[in-house]
Backbone bond lengths (Angstrom), bond angles and torsions (degrees), N, CA, C in turn:
res aa  C-N    CA-C-N  psi(-1)  N-CA   C-N-CA  omega(-1)  CA-C   N-CA-C  phi
1 X - - - 1.455 - - 1.513 109.18 -
2 X 1.307 116.40 129.96 1.456 122.08 179.91 1.537 108.91 -106.01
3 X 1.343 114.65 137.58 1.444 119.75 174.97 1.502 108.91 -97.32
4 X 1.314 115.93 137.38 1.468 118.72 176.46 1.530 107.40 -64.88
5 X 1.299 115.31 122.62 1.461 119.42 179.71 1.527 112.08 92.07
6 X 1.322 117.10 -7.00 1.459 120.49 175.74 1.531 112.87 79.20
7 X 1.324 112.16 -174.90 1.459 120.48 -178.06 1.529 112.28 -64.01
8 X 1.303 117.29 -34.16 1.464 120.93 178.91 1.509 111.88 -60.10
9 X 1.334 116.43 -43.16 1.471 120.67 179.00 1.531 110.27 -66.53
10 X 1.310 116.42 -39.24 1.477 120.35 177.83 1.537 109.72 -60.77
11 X 1.299 117.21 -43.24 1.469 121.03 -179.82 1.544 110.04 -66.43
12 X 1.313 118.39 -39.28 1.462 120.95 176.47 1.524 111.59 -62.35
13 X 1.335 116.63 -42.70 1.467 120.46 178.69 1.522 110.41 -64.06
14 X 1.326 117.69 -40.88 1.457 121.48 178.47 1.529 110.19 -63.20
15 X 1.322 116.61 -40.06 1.446 121.73 179.29 1.533 110.68 -65.73
16 X 1.323 117.15 -42.36 1.480 121.16 177.63 1.533 109.63 -62.40
17 X 1.322 116.57 -43.14 1.465 120.30 -179.06 1.540 109.73 -63.49
18 X 1.331 117.01 -41.22 1.449 120.19 178.20 1.528 111.70 -61.09
19 X 1.336 117.10 -41.52 1.454 119.81 177.84 1.539 111.21 -64.22
20 X 1.348 116.71 -41.07 1.465 119.84 177.81 1.546 110.78 -62.30
21 X 1.320 115.66 -41.25 1.469 120.42 -179.69 1.538 109.63 -63.26
22 X 1.308 116.73 -47.55 1.474 120.45 -179.64 1.527 111.45 -63.03
23 X 1.331 116.76 -39.98 1.467 120.75 178.32 1.538 109.73 -62.78
24 X 1.328 116.43 -45.37 1.468 119.61 -179.99 1.512 112.14 -65.76
25 X 1.341 117.01 -38.69 1.479 119.93 176.29 1.530 110.88 -58.49
26 X 1.321 116.85 -42.96 1.470 121.16 179.51 1.530 110.19 -62.52
27 X 1.339 116.74 -43.65 1.458 120.15 178.97 1.516 111.31 -62.37
28 X 1.334 116.87 -39.10 1.479 121.09 -177.36 1.515 112.13 -70.92
29 X 1.319 118.13 -20.13 1.467 120.19 178.31 1.517 111.70 -62.09
30 X 1.314 116.82 -25.79 1.482 120.74 -179.14 1.529 113.09 -83.72
31 X 1.348 117.55 -14.51 1.455 119.29 179.02 1.531 109.99 -78.25
32 X 1.335 115.61 145.70 1.444 120.17 179.86 1.520 111.26 -117.18
33 X 1.345 114.89 149.09 1.456 122.53 -176.77 1.504 107.61 -132.99
34 X 1.330 115.48 133.59 1.470 120.55 -174.99 1.512 110.50 -120.47
35 X 1.320 115.30 145.91 1.467 121.48 174.77 1.518 108.21 -147.03
36 X 1.316 114.69 153.41 1.461 119.22 -179.93 1.508 111.01 -126.31
37 X 1.319 113.98 166.35 1.467 122.47 175.50 1.530 107.98 -145.11
38 X 1.317 115.55 161.44 1.468 119.13 179.99 1.505 111.43 61.17
39 X 1.342 115.90 51.64 1.470 121.13 -177.45 1.536 110.73 55.99
40 X 1.301 116.18 38.87 1.475 123.93 178.38 1.517 114.07 63.46
41 X 1.302 116.18 22.76 1.484 119.78 175.14 1.527 109.38 -79.65
42 X 1.328 115.69 -16.11 1.462 121.67 171.75 1.518 106.45 -122.84
43 X 1.313 117.48 119.88 1.457 123.26 179.70 1.519 109.25 -119.96
44 X 1.316 114.72 135.41 1.468 120.14 -178.38 1.529 108.31 -127.76
45 X 1.325 115.78 139.69 1.462 122.00 176.63 1.523 108.92 -121.76
46 X 1.342 115.53 132.01 1.452 122.23 176.02 1.521 107.04 -125.77
47 X 1.334 116.73 165.34 1.456 119.21 176.01 1.515 110.41 -109.16
48 X 1.319 117.03 176.05 1.458 122.33 -178.43 1.502 113.62 -67.88
49 X 1.327 117.05 -9.83 1.457 121.11 174.28 1.514 112.28 -91.97
50 X 1.335 116.21 11.37 1.483 123.24 179.03 1.536 111.49 63.68
51 X 1.335 115.36 37.58 1.478 120.37 176.74 1.530 108.80 -110.23
52 X 1.308 116.55 137.74 1.455 121.76 175.57 1.533 107.93 -71.05
53 X 1.341 116.22 127.01 1.451 121.84 -175.77 1.519 111.13 -105.20
54 X 1.350 115.56 -43.02 1.461 118.65 -174.12 1.520 110.06 -155.31
55 X 1.333 115.31 144.58 1.469 122.46 172.59 1.527 107.14 -129.28
56 X 1.330 116.72 127.92 1.461 122.17 177.97 1.506 106.85 -123.27
57 X 1.375 115.45 124.24 1.447 121.29 -179.85 1.538 108.45 -120.72
58 X 1.317 116.30 125.98 1.461 121.19 174.95 1.523 107.13 -64.57
59 X 1.321 117.69 120.44 1.479 119.79 -175.93 1.539 113.40 -57.36
60 X 1.319 116.60 -30.16 1.473 119.26 -179.31 1.509 113.90 -66.21
61 X 1.321 117.57 -24.96 1.462 119.22 -177.27 1.522 111.45 -70.69
62 X 1.309 116.45 -27.70 1.478 119.22 176.44 1.522 110.85 -61.74
63 X 1.322 116.12 -43.91 1.461 119.79 179.41 1.536 111.14 -70.11
64 X 1.335 116.35 -38.54 1.460 120.87 -177.10 1.538 111.83 -72.57
65 X 1.303 117.16 -45.57 1.467 121.08 -170.36 1.514 114.40 -108.32
66 X 1.315 118.12 -23.40 1.460 120.33 -178.72 1.532 111.66 92.00
67 X 1.328 115.05 161.91 1.434 122.47 -173.36 1.533 112.76 -62.79
68 X 1.322 116.99 -44.04 1.476 120.46 -176.71 1.532 110.99 -60.63
69 X 1.315 117.48 -43.19 1.467 121.27 179.09 1.526 110.35 -64.95
70 X 1.336 117.45 -42.87 1.456 120.86 179.36 1.522 110.47 -62.68
71 X 1.329 117.96 -38.93 1.451 120.27 176.95 1.538 110.59 -63.18
72 X 1.316 117.62 -40.63 1.479 120.81 176.28 1.516 111.50 -63.97
73 X 1.338 116.63 -39.20 1.461 120.32 178.16 1.534 112.10 -65.51
74 X 1.330 115.86 -37.19 1.485 119.44 176.69 1.518 110.26 -62.46
75 X 1.318 117.04 -43.57 1.454 121.75 178.69 1.532 109.56 -62.37
76 X 1.317 117.44 -46.91 1.471 121.13 -179.23 1.531 111.57 -63.02
77 X 1.307 118.12 -43.88 1.455 121.16 179.53 1.526 110.52 -65.98
78 X 1.326 116.88 -40.72 1.467 120.61 179.06 1.519 111.18 -62.88
79 X 1.321 116.88 -45.31 1.468 120.29 178.84 1.534 111.62 -62.76
80 X 1.321 116.35 -38.78 1.479 120.35 178.49 1.533 110.15 -65.75
81 X 1.311 117.49 -43.76 1.467 120.84 179.91 1.527 110.61 -65.30
82 X 1.326 116.90 -41.38 1.484 120.33 178.68 1.522 110.50 -64.83
83 X 1.318 117.45 -36.66 1.463 120.39 177.72 1.521 109.95 -64.85
84 X 1.329 117.70 -43.59 1.454 121.38 176.86 1.541 110.80 -58.55
85 X 1.315 114.76 -45.90 1.470 120.02 -178.26 1.527 110.28 -63.58
86 X 1.319 116.77 -47.35 1.461 121.21 -178.99 1.522 111.94 -60.86
87 X 1.341 116.82 -44.15 1.441 120.51 179.86 1.530 111.64 -64.30
88 X 1.331 116.21 -39.20 1.472 120.24 179.62 1.544 109.55 -67.30
89 X 1.328 116.41 -46.47 1.457 120.68 -179.75 1.531 110.32 -60.67
90 X 1.340 116.70 -45.48 1.468 119.97 178.58 1.526 112.26 -59.79
91 X 1.347 116.12 -42.06 1.458 119.84 179.73 1.523 111.70 -65.97
92 X 1.334 116.79 -38.35 1.459 120.70 179.81 1.537 110.21 -68.42
93 X 1.333 117.06 -41.07 1.461 119.64 -179.42 1.531 110.53 -70.70
94 X 1.320 116.48 -29.12 1.469 119.95 177.02 1.531 109.63 -64.51
95 X 1.339 115.95 -33.39 1.470 119.14 176.84 1.528 110.41 -64.44
96 X 1.321 117.15 -37.83 1.448 121.89 -179.88 1.528 110.72 -68.30
97 X 1.323 116.21 -41.75 1.479 119.47 -175.08 1.530 112.44 -88.90
98 X 1.322 116.20 -3.32 1.461 119.54 -177.96 1.526 112.36 68.06
99 X 1.331 116.28 25.96 1.458 121.01 179.14 1.523 114.42 85.70
100 X 1.321 117.70 -0.40 1.461 120.74 179.57 1.524 109.74 -74.17
101 X 1.304 117.01 136.13 1.467 121.78 174.64 1.527 106.87 -102.82
102 X 1.313 116.04 93.96 1.460 120.91 -176.00 1.534 108.60 -107.28
103 X 1.322 117.18 116.78 1.482 120.66 179.73 1.521 110.66 -55.70
104 X 1.329 115.62 132.31 1.454 120.17 178.34 1.515 114.03 88.84
105 X 1.326 118.48 -14.32 1.477 119.38 -179.15 1.522 112.90 -105.12
106 X 1.310 118.53 -16.48 1.460 118.69 -173.99 1.421 115.45 -105.86
């Protein structure tokens, strides 16, 4: 199989795609994703860089449910928000790569 432009052109295209991916990853770090648990009495916000940004807990839930339950709700909300962020980032990067799964580029 011959590539138009040869192996050098293929390497240049891979390098361009890597730069586009890294640029898009940086842009996505500024996006925020929110999820709640316990009827949204615990709300968690993460960013596209998979960093926890904010946790909001309704003070009444501590009295109603107790500390251990609130801790579990924080974990559940955080995992849900991280899943939202990861799925969004993956979908956005798939747009850049055209759906190609290239080891080392994604």
